[in-house]
C-alpha positions in Angstrom: -140.1 84.1 -52.6 -137.1 86.0 -50.8 -139.5 87.8 -48.0 -138.0 88.0 -44.7 -135.2 86.1 -45.9 -131.4 86.7 -47.2 -129.8 84.5 -49.6 -126.5 84.2 -50.6 -124.9 82.1 -53.4 -121.0 81.5 -53.5 -119.1 79.4 -55.8 -117.4 76.7 -53.3 -115.2 74.8 -55.6 -114.7 75.2 -59.6 -112.5 72.1 -60.8 -111.4 71.3 -64.4 -109.7 68.2 -65.4 -107.5 70.0 -68.0 -106.8 73.2 -66.5 -107.2 72.9 -62.8 -104.0 70.5 -63.1 -102.1 72.9 -65.5 -102.9 76.0 -63.1 -101.2 74.6 -60.2 -98.0 75.0 -61.8 -99.1 78.8 -62.1 -100.7 79.7 -59.2 -101.7 78.9 -55.4 -104.5 80.9 -55.0 -107.4 79.4 -53.1 -110.6 81.0 -52.9 -111.7 82.3 -49.8 -114.2 80.6 -47.7 -116.7 83.7 -47.1 -119.7 81.5 -46.8 -118.0 79.4 -43.7 -116.8 82.6 -42.0 -120.5 83.7 -42.1 -122.2 80.9 -41.0 -119.9 80.9 -38.0 -120.9 84.7 -37.2 -124.5 83.7 -38.0 -124.5 80.8 -35.4 -122.5 82.9 -32.8 -125.2 85.6 -33.0 -127.6 82.9 -33.1 -129.5 83.5 -36.1 -131.2 80.4 -38.0 -129.8 79.5 -41.6 -130.1 76.6 -44.2 -127.9 75.9 -46.5 -127.8 73.8 -49.8 -125.1 72.7 -52.1 -125.7 71.6 -55.6 -123.2 71.1 -58.7 -123.1 72.0 -62.5 -121.0 69.6 -64.7 -120.2 70.0 -68.3 -117.7 68.4 -71.1 -116.3 70.5 -73.6 -113.2 69.4 -76.3 -110.0 71.2 -76.0 -107.4 71.3 -78.4 -103.4 70.9 -77.6 -102.9 74.5 -79.7 -105.6 76.3 -77.6 -104.0 74.8 -74.1 -100.1 75.9 -75.3 -101.6 79.4 -76.3 -103.5 79.7 -72.8 -100.2 79.1 -70.9 -97.8 80.4 -73.4 -95.7 83.0 -71.0 -96.0 80.6 -68.3 -94.1 77.6 -70.2 -91.6 79.8 -71.1 -90.8 80.1 -67.2 -91.4 76.7 -66.4 -90.4 73.7 -68.2 -92.3 71.3 -66.2 -95.7 73.0 -67.0 -94.6 72.4 -70.9 -94.1 68.9 -70.1 -97.4 68.1 -68.1 -99.4 69.7 -71.1 -97.3 67.4 -73.7 -98.3 64.2 -71.2 -101.8 65.4 -71.5 -102.1 65.1 -75.4 -99.9 62.2 -75.9 -102.5 60.5 -77.5 -104.5 62.9 -79.7 -104.6 66.7 -80.4 -107.8 67.4 -78.7 -108.9 65.7 -75.4 -112.5 66.2 -73.8 -112.2 68.5 -70.6 -114.9 67.9 -67.8 -115.8 70.7 -65.8 -117.7 70.9 -62.4 -118.8 74.0 -60.3 -120.0 73.5 -57.0 -122.0 76.1 -55.6 -123.3 76.7 -51.8 -126.8 78.3 -51.4 -127.3 79.8 -47.7 -130.4 81.2 -46.7 -130.3 83.4 -43.5 -134.4 82.6 -41.8 -135.6 85.1 -39.9 
């Protein structure tokens, strides 16, 4: 299937309804847009390519205890994080987290 082609796959977005908002209190890391840079280079070199974006989504229960343990050290340093966790679990000890991962498939044509 890949004869005379190069296929690259990259996670271009990874969001979770529970952990993503909480991780903003801890880190400002942004994933590098490697495929975007590579596509610009391919265009500059006149190399044809096509791409496709697709997502995978799943839901799972998350407990307050698990989240508190996961961010244990960070909560001690950042009281706002501790407050945010408390607001997520104000009505229940368990909530549903929706995790969506978006991939980009880049196919370089020969």
